[in-house]
C-alpha positions, 0 to 999 in steps of 0.5 A: 079594375077591369084588369082585376076582373079579367084576371079573376075571370081567368083564374075561374075559367082555368079552375073550371077547365081543370075540374072538367078535364079531370072528370072526362072518362076514357076507355081503358083496359088492364091485364096481368102479365105472366111471370117470366121464370128464371130457373137458377142452374146448379153447380155440383161436383162429385168425387167418384172412384174415391181414391183408396190407394194404399202403399204399405211399404213406402220408403224415402226416395219412392214415388207413387201415382194417385188418381182422382176422378171428378164428375160435374153433377150439376146443370151448368158448365164448371171449372174445378180446383183441388186443394190438397191436404197433406198430413202424417198419421200415427196409430193410437188405440187402433185409430189413425191420428195426426202425428204432428210431424211436418209433411214438407218431406212429401212433394206432389206434382202433376203427372207428365206425359200422355195418358196410356191407360185411356182414362182421360187424364191430360196434364195440359188441362191442369195447372198447379199454383201455390199448392192448389191444382186448377182444372184449366181445360174446356169447361166441364159439361154436365155429366162429364168426368175429368181425371187428375193424376198426381205423382207423390214422392217421399224425399230421401234426405229429409225423411228421418227415422221419426217417420218410420211406421207412420201413415201419409194421407193425401186428401183434400177438397175439390171446389167448383164454380160456374164457368161463365161470366168470369166467375173462376177469376173472381171467386178464386182470385186468379187471372188465367181463365178466359172470360166465358160469357154464355153458359 
């Protein structure tokens, strides 16, 4: 019985200690923490000096040079790639419409050699993979302009009379991606960009 009384007293004292302990007051303070702000950078590429090259007498076996200029108009360093669109057009009612003839008789390749015009083209800064042209030089800084020069050739044997009078157009899309954190390799599924961590 003494044991039961002792255990009961122990329970009561523990309960009282808990109640008293929870009612103690402590000096405390709190203050709001200012927001840490992170402004997201921008990736923005512009085509400048839009190519308006016209060769009005292009013959089978001829090659022409075409130049494109791209500017980083964003705030982050970028890499770009150019996805060419090749198509033959015919005139209908004063407008150019796709002819439906294949463009496999036209080849495009990067211009070779040093730039003699002083416009900044360097063939070592470009790589063509599966008909997509990648800029692989140093990351393009904000405000920087890069130049792409292509040699466009019309095959002789593969170009029959059905192409006479048609207009060939070389256009396409330029895509940009941030240069940092492996984005080019991840976004474009390639493995030839070095991992650049700091931007």
